[in-house]
KEKE-3310 file (N, C-alpha, C; in steps of 0.2 Angstrom, whole numbers, plus 5000, padded with zeros to 4 digits):
npx = (5037:5040:5027:5024:5016:5008:5006:4989:4989:5000:4995:4984:4991:4997:4987:4984:4978:4985:4983:4984:4997:4999:5000:5010:5020:5021:5025:5038:5044:5044:5052:5064:5068:5072:5063:5056:5049:5038:5036:5022:5017:5021:5023:5035:5046:5055:5066:5082:5087:5090:5106:5112:5106:5111:5125:5125:5120:5131:5141:5135:5136:5150:5153:5150:5136:5127:5121:5110:5093:5082:5066:5055:5061:5074:5077:5081:5074:5061:5058:5060:5049:5038:5040:5036:5023:5018:5019:5010:4998:4984:4986:4998:5012:5022:5038:5036:5024:5026:5030:5043:5044:5050:5046:5031:5021:5024:5021:5007:5003:5007:5000:4987:4988:4989:4977:4966:4958:4958:4945:4938:4930:4935:4933:4935:4937:4935:4941:4956:4972:4982:4991:4984:4976:4984:4988:4977:4972:4982:4981:4968:4956:4940:4934:4926:4921:4919:4911:4919:4913:4916:4910:4910:4923:4929:4928:4929:4916:4909:4897:4893:4903:4901:4888:4892:4898:4896:4889:4899:4911:4927:4938:4941:4949:4957:4964:4973:4981:4973:4980:4974:4969:4971:4962:4957:4953:4943:4947:4935:4928:4936:4936:4923:4921:4931:4925:4913:4917:4924:4913:4907:4915:4926:4942:4951:4961:4973:4981:4994:5003:5006:5006:5014:5014:5005:4993:4981:4978:4984:4989:4979:4981:4974:4976:4977:4965:4955:4946:4947:4960:4962:4957:4963:4975:4989:4998:5013:5027:5043:5045:5039:5039:5052:5059:5064:5061:5067:5073:5066:5057:5045:5032:5021:5009:5001:4992:4993:4990:4991:5003:5013:5010:5012:5026:5030:5027:5034:5047:5047:5045:5053:5064:5069:5074:5087:5100:5107:5100:5088:5093:5097:5084:5079:5087:5083:5070:5072:5079:5073:5065:5068:5071:5059:5050:5055:5053:5039:5034:5039:5031:5018:5019:5020:5008:4999:5003:4999:4985:4981:4984:4977:4964:4961:4961:4952:4938:4944:4945:4949:4952:4960:4970:4970:4981:4995:5003:4998:4987:4970:4963:4948:4943:4931:4924:4931:4935:4931:4935:4947:4957:4957:4960:4973:4980:4979:4984:4998:5001:5000:5006:5017:5017:5015:5003:4993:4979:4963:4955:4960:4961:4948:4930:4925:4934:4935:4934:4944:4962:4977:4989:5006:5015:5028:5039:5050:5048:5051:5049:5036:5029:5032:5025:5012:5010:5010:4999:4989:4990:4986:4972:4967:4969:4964:4965:4963:4962:4954:4944)
npy = (5194:5180:5172:5157:5153:5142:5133:5128:5114:5109:5110:5102:5089:5089:5087:5074:5058:5052:5039:5029:5023:5020:5008:5002:5011:5010:4997:4998:5006:4997:4987:4994:4995:4982:4972:4957:4959:4955:4960:4962:4971:4980:4984:4982:4974:4960:4955:4956:4968:4961:4954:4955:4967:4976:4975:4980:4993:4998:4998:5007:5019:5020:5024:5037:5041:5051:5063:5077:5072:5069:5078:5069:5057:5045:5040:5026:5019:5023:5017:5004:5002:5005:4994:4983:4986:4986:4973:4966:4972:4976:4988:4998:5005:5019:5026:5039:5039:5038:5043:5046:5044:5048:5036:5027:5033:5046:5047:5045:5056:5067:5064:5065:5079:5085:5082:5087:5100:5109:5105:5098:5082:5065:5048:5034:5017:5007:4995:5005:5009:5016:5027:5035:5044:5055:5061:5065:5073:5083:5089:5094:5087:5082:5067:5053:5039:5022:5007:4991:4977:4967:4954:4950:4946:4958:4961:4969:4980:4985:4991:4998:5007:5014:5019:5029:5039:5055:5071:5080:5073:5070:5062:5044:5033:5018:5003:4989:4974:4976:4985:4985:4972:4962:4960:4958:4967:4961:4958:4961:4969:4980:4985:4989:4998:5008:5012:5017:5028:5036:5039:5048:5058:5057:5055:5039:5032:5020:5012:5001:4994:4981:4973:4962:4952:4940:4927:4919:4921:4929:4946:4959:4973:4989:4997:4987:4981:4991:4999:5011:5023:5037:5043:5036:5032:5023:5018:5012:5002:4997:4994:4984:4972:4970:4971:4984:4995:5006:5012:5021:5023:5025:5025:5033:5029:5036:5046:5058:5075:5075:5068:5077:5087:5080:5078:5091:5094:5085:5090:5102:5100:5090:5089:5078:5061:5051:5046:5034:5026:5025:5018:5006:5002:5000:4989:4980:4977:4971:4959:4952:4940:4928:4931:4939:4929:4920:4928:4930:4917:4914:4923:4917:4905:4909:4915:4904:4898:4907:4908:4895:4893:4903:4901:4890:4895:4899:4909:4918:4923:4921:4924:4917:4929:4935:4941:4952:4957:4954:4948:4949:4948:4944:4949:4951:4942:4941:4953:4970:4978:4980:4988:4987:4974:4973:4982:4975:4963:4966:4970:4959:4948:4953:4955:4964:4970:4978:4988:4988:4999:5012:5009:5010:5011:4998:4989:4989:4980:4971:4965:4968:4957:4956:4948:4950:4944:4933:4915:4908:4918:4921:4909:4909:4921:4918:4907:4914:4923:4913:4908:4920:4921:4910:4911:4912:4924:4934:4950:4959:4968)
npz = (5108:5097:5088:5081:5065:5055:5040:5032:5027:5035:5048:5046:5046:5058:5066:5064:5068:5081:5087:5078:5077:5090:5098:5092:5094:5108:5109:5103:5113:5124:5119:5117:5131:5133:5133:5126:5113:5099:5083:5073:5065:5054:5037:5030:5020:5026:5020:5013:5000:4984:4981:4968:4963:4972:4969:4956:4958:4965:4955:4946:4955:4955:4942:4942:4942:4949:4947:4943:4937:4923:4924:4923:4925:4923:4907:4904:4915:4913:4900:4904:4912:4904:4895:4902:4905:4892:4889:4896:4894:4882:4877:4870:4878:4881:4885:4887:4893:4907:4923:4935:4953:4970:4978:4981:4989:4987:4974:4974:4981:4973:4961:4965:4969:4957:4951:4959:4968:4984:4995:4985:4979:4983:4980:4989:4992:5007:5020:5019:5013:5026:5024:5015:5022:5028:5017:5010:5020:5020:5007:5009:5005:5001:5007:5002:5009:5004:5010:5011:5015:5030:5031:5018:5015:5013:5000:4983:4979:4965:4962:4973:4974:4962:4965:4974:4968:4964:4957:4962:4962:4958:4957:4959:4969:4969:4976:4972:4972:4989:5003:5018:5016:5006:4996:4979:4964:4950:4933:4925:4934:4935:4922:4920:4931:4926:4914:4918:4926:4917:4909:4917:4918:4927:4935:4937:4948:4951:4964:4964:4972:4977:4967:4962:4972:4974:4977:4974:4961:4946:4946:4938:4930:4931:4919:4910:4910:4907:4894:4888:4891:4894:4906:4916:4929:4934:4948:4954:4961:4968:4982:4989:4982:4978:4989:4992:5000:5007:4997:4990:4978:4965:4954:4941:4928:4915:4903:4890:4893:4907:4911:4907:4916:4928:4927:4927:4940:4947:4944:4949:4963:4968:4960:4953:4954:4962:4951:4951:4958:4950:4939:4945:4948:4935:4931:4941:4937:4925:4928:4938:4941:4947:4961:4965:4965:4974:4986:4985:4987:4999:5007:5004:5010:5023:5025:5024:5036:5046:5044:5045:5059:5066:5063:5071:5083:5098:5097:5087:5070:5052:5035:5020:5012:4995:4991:4994:5009:5021:5035:5039:5055:5063:5078:5085:5093:5105:5110:5112:5102:5089:5093:5106:5108:5102:5110:5123:5120:5118:5131:5138:5131:5124:5110:5095:5086:5073:5075:5067:5065:5060:5046:5042:5045:5042:5047:5060:5070:5069:5068:5060:5054:5050:5035:5035:5042:5049:5049:5061:5070:5068:5072:5085:5089:5086:5095:5106:5104:5104:5117:5124:5120:5126:5139:5156:5162:5152:5146:5136:5132)
capx = (5039:5038:5022:5024:5011:5009:5001:4984:4992:5004:4990:4980:4995:4999:4981:4983:4977:4991:4982:4985:5003:5000:5002:5017:5025:5022:5029:5045:5047:5046:5058:5070:5069:5074:5057:5056:5043:5038:5032:5018:5013:5023:5023:5042:5049:5061:5071:5087:5087:5094:5113:5114:5104:5116:5131:5123:5120:5138:5144:5133:5139:5157:5154:5147:5128:5125:5119:5103:5090:5076:5060:5050:5064:5079:5074:5081:5069:5054:5058:5059:5042:5034:5040:5032:5016:5016:5019:5004:4992:4983:4987:5005:5014:5028:5042:5033:5018:5029:5034:5046:5044:5054:5042:5024:5017:5025:5018:5000:5002:5009:4995:4981:4989:4988:4970:4961:4959:4956:4938:4935:4929:4938:4930:4940:4934:4938:4947:4961:4979:4982:4994:4980:4973:4987:4989:4970:4972:4986:4978:4962:4951:4933:4935:4919:4923:4914:4913:4919:4911:4921:4907:4911:4930:4931:4928:4927:4909:4909:4890:4893:4908:4898:4883:4895:4900:4891:4891:4905:4916:4933:4943:4940:4955:4956:4970:4972:4978:4972:4982:4977:4965:4973:4957:4959:4948:4943:4947:4928:4926:4941:4934:4916:4923:4934:4920:4908:4921:4925:4906:4905:4921:4930:4948:4951:4967:4974:4987:4995:5010:5007:5004:5019:5013:4998:4993:4976:4978:4989:4986:4977:4981:4968:4978:4976:4958:4951:4945:4951:4965:4962:4955:4966:4981:4991:5004:5017:5034:5047:5046:5036:5040:5059:5062:5067:5056:5071:5076:5061:5056:5039:5030:5014:5008:4996:4992:4992:4993:4992:5010:5016:5009:5016:5033:5032:5026:5040:5053:5046:5045:5058:5070:5072:5076:5094:5101:5110:5094:5083:5096:5096:5077:5078:5090:5079:5064:5074:5082:5069:5060:5070:5071:5053:5046:5057:5049:5032:5033:5040:5025:5013:5020:5018:5001:4996:5004:4995:4978:4979:4984:4972:4957:4960:4960:4944:4936:4947:4944:4952:4952:4967:4970:4972:4987:4998:5008:4995:4981:4966:4960:4942:4943:4925:4921:4935:4937:4926:4937:4953:4962:4957:4963:4980:4983:4979:4989:5005:5002:5000:5011:5022:5016:5013:4999:4990:4972:4960:4951:4963:4960:4941:4925:4924:4939:4936:4934:4950:4968:4982:4996:5010:5019:5035:5042:5052:5044:5052:5045:5028:5027:5032:5020:5006:5009:5008:4992:4985:4990:4982:4965:4965:4971:4959:4965:4964:4958:4954:4938)
capy = (5186:5177:5167:5154:5151:5137:5132:5123:5107:5107:5109:5095:5083:5089:5084:5067:5053:5048:5033:5025:5019:5020:5002:5001:5016:5008:4991:5000:5008:4991:4984:4998:4993:4976:4967:4953:4960:4952:4965:4959:4977:4984:4981:4983:4967:4957:4952:4962:4969:4955:4956:4957:4974:4980:4975:4985:5000:5000:5000:5014:5024:5020:5028:5044:5042:5055:5070:5078:5068:5073:5078:5063:5051:5042:5036:5019:5016:5024:5012:4997:5001:5004:4988:4979:4988:4984:4966:4963:4976:4977:4995:5000:5010:5022:5029:5045:5038:5036:5048:5042:5048:5045:5031:5026:5038:5053:5047:5046:5063:5071:5063:5069:5086:5087:5081:5089:5106:5109:5104:5093:5076:5059:5042:5029:5011:5006:4997:5008:5010:5021:5032:5039:5049:5061:5064:5068:5079:5089:5092:5097:5084:5079:5060:5049:5032:5016:5001:4984:4974:4961:4948:4948:4946:4965:4961:4975:4981:4990:4995:5003:5013:5018:5023:5034:5044:5060:5077:5083:5068:5072:5056:5038:5030:5011:5000:4982:4971:4980:4985:4979:4965:4957:4959:4960:4968:4957:4962:4964:4975:4986:4987:4992:5005:5013:5014:5022:5034:5040:5042:5053:5063:5056:5051:5033:5031:5013:5010:4994:4993:4974:4969:4956:4948:4938:4920:4915:4922:4934:4953:4962:4980:4993:4999:4981:4980:4997:4999:5018:5025:5044:5045:5031:5032:5017:5019:5006:5003:4992:4994:4978:4966:4969:4973:4990:5000:5012:5016:5026:5023:5023:5029:5034:5028:5040:5048:5065:5081:5073:5066:5083:5090:5077:5079:5098:5094:5082:5094:5108:5098:5085:5090:5072:5056:5049:5042:5027:5022:5023:5013:5000:5000:4997:4983:4975:4975:4967:4953:4951:4935:4923:4935:4941:4923:4917:4932:4928:4910:4914:4926:4912:4900:4912:4916:4898:4896:4911:4907:4888:4893:4908:4898:4885:4898:4900:4917:4922:4920:4925:4921:4918:4934:4933:4944:4956:4955:4955:4944:4953:4944:4946:4948:4953:4937:4941:4960:4975:4981:4978:4992:4984:4967:4975:4984:4970:4958:4969:4970:4952:4943:4957:4954:4970:4970:4984:4988:4989:5005:5017:5008:5012:5008:4991:4985:4991:4974:4967:4968:4967:4954:4956:4942:4952:4942:4926:4909:4907:4924:4920:4904:4912:4926:4914:4904:4919:4924:4907:4908:4925:4920:4905:4912:4914:4932:4938:4957:4962:4972)
capz = (5107:5091:5088:5075:5062:5050:5034:5034:5026:5041:5053:5046:5047:5065:5070:5062:5073:5084:5089:5073:5079:5097:5101:5089:5098:5114:5108:5102:5119:5128:5116:5119:5138:5133:5133:5120:5109:5092:5079:5067:5064:5049:5030:5027:5019:5030:5015:5010:4993:4982:4980:4961:4962:4976:4965:4950:4961:4967:4949:4944:4958:4953:4936:4943:4941:4955:4945:4941:4933:4920:4928:4922:4927:4918:4901:4904:4919:4910:4895:4907:4915:4898:4892:4906:4904:4885:4888:4900:4892:4875:4875:4870:4883:4879:4890:4888:4898:4913:4927:4941:4959:4976:4982:4979:4992:4984:4968:4975:4983:4967:4957:4968:4969:4951:4949:4964:4972:4990:4996:4980:4982:4981:4983:4991:4996:5013:5022:5014:5016:5031:5021:5011:5026:5029:5010:5008:5024:5018:5001:5011:5001:5004:5006:5003:5009:5002:5013:5008:5022:5032:5030:5011:5015:5011:4992:4980:4977:4960:4962:4979:4972:4957:4968:4978:4963:4962:4953:4965:4963:4953:4957:4962:4970:4971:4978:4971:4979:4994:5009:5022:5016:5001:4991:4972:4959:4945:4926:4924:4939:4933:4916:4922:4935:4922:4909:4922:4928:4910:4907:4922:4918:4933:4935:4941:4950:4954:4967:4963:4975:4979:4961:4961:4978:4973:4978:4972:4954:4944:4946:4932:4931:4928:4913:4906:4910:4904:4887:4886:4896:4895:4912:4920:4931:4938:4952:4957:4964:4970:4989:4992:4978:4977:4996:4991:5003:5009:4991:4989:4970:4963:4947:4939:4921:4913:4896:4888:4897:4914:4911:4907:4923:4933:4926:4929:4947:4950:4943:4954:4970:4969:4955:4950:4958:4960:4944:4952:4961:4945:4935:4949:4948:4929:4931:4945:4933:4920:4930:4945:4941:4952:4967:4966:4966:4981:4991:4985:4989:5007:5009:5004:5016:5030:5025:5026:5043:5050:5043:5049:5066:5068:5062:5076:5090:5100:5096:5082:5063:5047:5029:5017:5007:4988:4989:4998:5014:5028:5036:5044:5060:5066:5085:5088:5098:5111:5112:5110:5096:5087:5096:5113:5107:5101:5117:5128:5118:5119:5138:5141:5128:5120:5103:5093:5079:5071:5075:5061:5064:5056:5039:5040:5049:5041:5050:5067:5074:5066:5068:5054:5055:5043:5033:5034:5048:5048:5051:5068:5074:5067:5076:5093:5090:5086:5101:5112:5103:5106:5125:5126:5119:5130:5146:5160:5164:5147:5147:5129:5130)
cpx = (5036:5033:5022:5017:5012:5004:4995:4986:4996:5000:4986:4985:4997:4993:4980:4982:4983:4989:4983:4991:5004:5003:5008:5022:5026:5026:5037:5048:5048:5052:5065:5072:5071:5069:5058:5049:5044:5033:5029:5014:5015:5023:5030:5045:5054:5066:5076:5086:5092:5101:5115:5111:5109:5123:5130:5123:5127:5142:5142:5135:5146:5158:5151:5140:5125:5123:5112:5100:5085:5070:5056:5054:5069:5075:5075:5076:5062:5053:5056:5051:5037:5034:5036:5024:5014:5015:5012:4997:4991:4984:4995:5006:5021:5032:5039:5026:5020:5032:5036:5046:5048:5049:5035:5020:5018:5021:5010:4999:5003:5003:4988:4981:4988:4981:4965:4963:4956:4948:4934:4935:4932:4934:4935:4936:4938:4936:4952:4967:4979:4986:4990:4977:4977:4988:4983:4970:4976:4984:4971:4956:4945:4933:4928:4922:4917:4916:4913:4918:4915:4917:4907:4919:4933:4932:4926:4919:4908:4902:4890:4898:4904:4892:4886:4897:4895:4893:4897:4911:4921:4937:4940:4947:4954:4963:4969:4979:4978:4977:4977:4974:4967:4968:4960:4953:4949:4944:4940:4926:4930:4938:4927:4917:4926:4929:4915:4911:4922:4918:4904:4910:4924:4936:4947:4958:4969:4980:4988:5002:5011:5005:5008:5018:5007:4999:4988:4976:4983:4985:4984:4977:4975:4970:4977:4969:4953:4951:4948:4955:4965:4960:4958:4973:4983:4998:5007:5024:5037:5048:5045:5039:5048:5063:5067:5063:5061:5074:5072:5060:5049:5038:5023:5014:5001:4996:4991:4994:4995:5000:5014:5016:5012:5023:5035:5031:5032:5047:5053:5047:5050:5064:5073:5074:5084:5095:5103:5104:5089:5086:5096:5089:5076:5081:5086:5073:5066:5076:5079:5066:5062:5068:5063:5049:5048:5053:5042:5030:5034:5034:5019:5013:5018:5011:4997:4997:4999:4987:4976:4979:4978:4965:4956:4960:4953:4943:4939:4945:4947:4951:4959:4966:4972:4978:4990:5002:5005:4989:4977:4962:4954:4943:4937:4922:4925:4937:4932:4929:4944:4959:4962:4961:4971:4983:4984:4984:4996:5006:5004:5006:5017:5023:5012:5009:4995:4982:4969:4957:4953:4962:4953:4936:4924:4928:4940:4937:4939:4957:4972:4988:5000:5013:5026:5039:5044:5048:5045:5048:5038:5026:5027:5027:5013:5005:5007:5001:4987:4984:4985:4974:4962:4966:4965:4959:4966:4959:4959:4947:4933)
cpy = (5183:5172:5164:5152:5147:5136:5127:5116:5104:5106:5103:5089:5083:5087:5077:5063:5049:5041:5027:5020:5019:5014:5000:5005:5013:5001:4993:5002:5002:4987:4987:4997:4986:4970:4963:4954:4957:4957:4962:4965:4981:4980:4982:4976:4966:4954:4958:4962:4964:4958:4958:4965:4978:4981:4980:4992:5002:5002:5006:5020:5025:5024:5035:5045:5045:5062:5071:5073:5071:5072:5072:5057:5049:5038:5028:5015:5017:5019:5005:4996:5001:4998:4983:4980:4985:4976:4963:4967:4976:4984:4996:5005:5012:5025:5036:5046:5038:5042:5045:5047:5045:5041:5032:5031:5044:5053:5048:5053:5068:5070:5066:5076:5089:5087:5085:5096:5105:5109:5100:5086:5070:5054:5037:5023:5010:4999:4999:5009:5017:5028:5037:5045:5055:5065:5068:5074:5085:5092:5095:5094:5082:5072:5057:5042:5027:5010:4995:4980:4968:4955:4945:4947:4953:4965:4967:4975:4987:4994:5000:5009:5017:5022:5029:5040:5049:5066:5080:5079:5070:5066:5050:5035:5023:5008:4992:4979:4977:4979:4988:4972:4960:4956:4961:4961:4963:4961:4965:4969:4981:4989:4991:4998:5010:5016:5019:5028:5039:5043:5048:5059:5063:5052:5045:5032:5024:5013:5003:4991:4985:4970:4962:4951:4945:4930:4916:4916:4928:4941:4955:4969:4984:4995:4993:4980:4985:4997:5006:5020:5033:5047:5040:5033:5026:5020:5013:5008:4997:4990:4987:4972:4965:4970:4979:4996:5007:5015:5021:5027:5021:5026:5029:5033:5031:5041:5055:5070:5080:5072:5072:5086:5086:5077:5086:5098:5091:5086:5100:5106:5094:5086:5083:5067:5054:5045:5035:5023:5020:5018:5007:4997:4996:4990:4978:4973:4971:4960:4951:4944:4930:4926:4936:4934:4919:4921:4930:4922:4910:4917:4921:4907:4903:4913:4910:4896:4900:4909:4900:4889:4897:4905:4892:4888:4900:4908:4921:4918:4924:4921:4922:4923:4932:4936:4949:4953:4955:4950:4948:4947:4947:4944:4950:4948:4937:4948:4965:4979:4979:4982:4989:4978:4969:4977:4979:4964:4960:4969:4963:4947:4947:4955:4961:4969:4976:4984:4990:4995:5010:5015:5009:5008:5000:4986:4986:4985:4969:4970:4965:4963:4954:4949:4944:4951:4935:4921:4908:4912:4923:4915:4906:4916:4922:4910:4908:4922:4919:4907:4914:4924:4914:4905:4914:4922:4936:4945:4960:4966:4973)
cpz = (5101:5092:5081:5072:5056:5045:5036:5033:5032:5047:5053:5048:5055:5069:5068:5068:5076:5086:5084:5075:5086:5100:5098:5093:5104:5114:5107:5109:5124:5125:5118:5127:5139:5133:5126:5117:5102:5088:5073:5064:5057:5042:5027:5027:5023:5027:5014:5003:4990:4980:4973:4960:4966:4972:4959:4952:4962:4960:4946:4948:4956:4946:4936:4941:4947:4953:4945:4936:4929:4925:4929:4924:4921:4913:4902:4909:4916:4904:4898:4910:4909:4895:4895:4905:4897:4884:4891:4898:4884:4872:4875:4875:4881:4885:4892:4892:4905:4917:4933:4947:4965:4980:4979:4982:4989:4977:4969:4977:4977:4962:4959:4968:4962:4948:4953:4967:4979:4990:4991:4983:4978:4984:4984:4994:5002:5016:5017:5018:5020:5028:5017:5015:5026:5022:5009:5013:5022:5012:5003:5006:5004:5002:5007:5003:5007:5006:5009:5014:5023:5031:5023:5010:5012:5003:4989:4978:4972:4961:4968:4977:4967:4960:4972:4974:4962:4958:4955:4964:4957:4952:4961:4963:4973:4973:4977:4969:4984:5000:5013:5020:5011:4996:4984:4967:4953:4938:4925:4928:4937:4927:4916:4925:4930:4917:4912:4924:4922:4908:4911:4923:4925:4933:4939:4942:4954:4958:4967:4966:4976:4973:4960:4967:4978:4974:4974:4964:4953:4945:4939:4934:4928:4921:4908:4905:4906:4897:4884:4892:4898:4902:4918:4922:4936:4942:4955:4959:4966:4977:4991:4988:4977:4984:4995:4994:5004:5003:4988:4981:4968:4956:4946:4931:4919:4905:4895:4892:4904:4915:4911:4913:4928:4933:4929:4937:4950:4950:4948:4961:4973:4966:4954:4956:4957:4954:4946:4954:4955:4940:4938:4948:4941:4928:4935:4941:4928:4922:4937:4946:4946:4960:4969:4968:4972:4986:4991:4988:4996:5010:5009:5009:5022:5031:5027:5033:5047:5050:5046:5056:5069:5068:5067:5083:5092:5100:5091:5075:5058:5040:5025:5011:5001:4987:4995:5004:5021:5028:5041:5048:5063:5074:5089:5094:5105:5114:5109:5104:5095:5091:5103:5113:5107:5107:5122:5126:5119:5127:5141:5138:5124:5113:5100:5086:5078:5071:5068:5059:5060:5048:5037:5045:5048:5045:5057:5072:5072:5068:5062:5057:5049:5042:5033:5041:5047:5051:5058:5072:5074:5072:5084:5094:5090:5092:5106:5111:5105:5114:5127:5125:5123:5137:5150:5162:5159:5148:5140:5127:5137)
residu = (UNK:UNK:UNK:UNK:UNK:UNK:UNK:UNK:UNK:UNK:UNK:UNK:UNK:UNK:UNK:UNK:UNK:UNK:UNK:UNK:UNK:UNK:UNK:UNK:UNK:UNK:UNK:UNK:UNK:UNK:UNK:UNK:UNK:UNK:UNK:UNK:UNK:UNK:UNK:UNK:UNK:UNK:UNK:UNK:UNK:UNK:UNK:UNK:UNK:UNK:UNK:UNK:UNK:UNK:UNK:UNK:UNK:UNK:UNK:UNK:UNK:UNK:UNK:UNK:UNK:UNK:UNK:UNK:UNK:UNK:UNK:UNK:UNK:UNK:UNK:UNK:UNK:UNK:UNK:UNK:UNK:UNK:UNK:UNK:UNK:UNK:UNK:UNK:UNK:UNK:UNK:UNK:UNK:UNK:UNK:UNK:UNK:UNK:UNK:UNK:UNK:UNK:UNK:UNK:UNK:UNK:UNK:UNK:UNK:UNK:UNK:UNK:UNK:UNK:UNK:UNK:UNK:UNK:UNK:UNK:UNK:UNK:UNK:UNK:UNK:UNK:UNK:UNK:UNK:UNK:UNK:UNK:UNK:UNK:UNK:UNK:UNK:UNK:UNK:UNK:UNK:UNK:UNK:UNK:UNK:UNK:UNK:UNK:UNK:UNK:UNK:UNK:UNK:UNK:UNK:UNK:UNK:UNK:UNK:UNK:UNK:UNK:UNK:UNK:UNK:UNK:UNK:UNK:UNK:UNK:UNK:UNK:UNK:UNK:UNK:UNK:UNK:UNK:UNK:UNK:UNK:UNK:UNK:UNK:UNK:UNK:UNK:UNK:UNK:UNK:UNK:UNK:UNK:UNK:UNK:UNK:UNK:UNK:UNK:UNK:UNK:UNK:UNK:UNK:UNK:UNK:UNK:UNK:UNK:UNK:UNK:UNK:UNK:UNK:UNK:UNK:UNK:UNK:UNK:UNK:UNK:UNK:UNK:UNK:UNK:UNK:UNK:UNK:UNK:UNK:UNK:UNK:UNK:UNK:UNK:UNK:UNK:UNK:UNK:UNK:UNK:UNK:UNK:UNK:UNK:UNK:UNK:UNK:UNK:UNK:UNK:UNK:UNK:UNK:UNK:UNK:UNK:UNK:UNK:UNK:UNK:UNK:UNK:UNK:UNK:UNK:UNK:UNK:UNK:UNK:UNK:UNK:UNK:UNK:UNK:UNK:UNK:UNK:UNK:UNK:UNK:UNK:UNK:UNK:UNK:UNK:UNK:UNK:UNK:UNK:UNK:UNK:UNK:UNK:UNK:UNK:UNK:UNK:UNK:UNK:UNK:UNK:UNK:UNK:UNK:UNK:UNK:UNK:UNK:UNK:UNK:UNK:UNK:UNK:UNK:UNK:UNK:UNK:UNK:UNK:UNK:UNK:UNK:UNK:UNK:UNK:UNK:UNK:UNK:UNK:UNK:UNK:UNK:UNK:UNK:UNK:UNK:UNK:UNK:UNK:UNK:UNK:UNK:UNK:UNK:UNK:UNK:UNK:UNK:UNK:UNK:UNK:UNK:UNK:UNK:UNK:UNK:UNK:UNK:UNK:UNK:UNK:UNK:UNK:UNK:UNK:UNK:UNK:UNK:UNK:UNK:UNK:UNK:UNK:UNK:UNK:UNK:UNK:UNK:UNK:UNK:UNK:UNK:UNK:UNK:UNK:UNK:UNK:UNK:UNK:UNK:UNK:UNK:UNK:UNK:UNK:UNK)
# end
């Protein structure tokens, strides 16, 4: 009888914590049975991709842009990305500094695969994007987490990050703005951290997928803030800012030999991204101002609604995030954990939110609410949450 054997990366992913999406999975099962479930758990924009981008994509399909693409990406897209980087940064950026990938997650995986060997150390502040965990597991990395405490609104603490860097550290990876907290690193923090990492011969990788969804102030890229770029990698994409999550288009900006290695990796593992999608992305980056601002404004309005309502509910608290698509809600006064709260809320009120624990220990007493839901659904969900925390039969811990 055949006994299948699998690779260590596959085994690591197979052991991934199923509890991360347990509440969401149960919510979908209830919805499939006809239950009126309101989903506030995912970060997929609830906007359609803007129509001009769709029209341009159809046109590029019509002229046969459906063939193999260069390993590093189509020149027109790489030039568009480089132009944006050059406009906002004191450092000139060339198309030769850009490598295109099928999505930001793949860009992160590819960058880390090119920088780290199994068992080598990466430092990551937490709460952190859930998707980092399976990537690091698959690459068999030694992850050292640095807490950004809830009592400080999960703000970046550069001194703590620097203190975590040891002789074994090869990479520091940050996320600004942060999923899930919406925290943003300041230009001064980025400059200081980049300089310290360079002094220690450590790569600094910055995931900036929410760079265009900011409220309190404009985003500053690591590439803009850093004095030197030879140890700096910036990752970005269009999934969130342009409602193009299903198009799978992201990129990395770096310098020198790393760019060549990333292009080789992309060629060997993906063999390029679709031509018509890359050209549509270049079009989107050039003609995106109105659409991006409309979406950003809608997210800001939803943020204000959630923060106002939650802040007036007994036992719950939150702060207005500086950026991103989420609000973190502290449930420690009404539940033993975010997971207990999320599970009980789904049972009682049919609202699905994401527990904070999978993002890191700092968020264990929180749940994450998405801004990617229309205002009517948000209001209904908030009414249900208020009923839940004020009802006599609430069971959350």
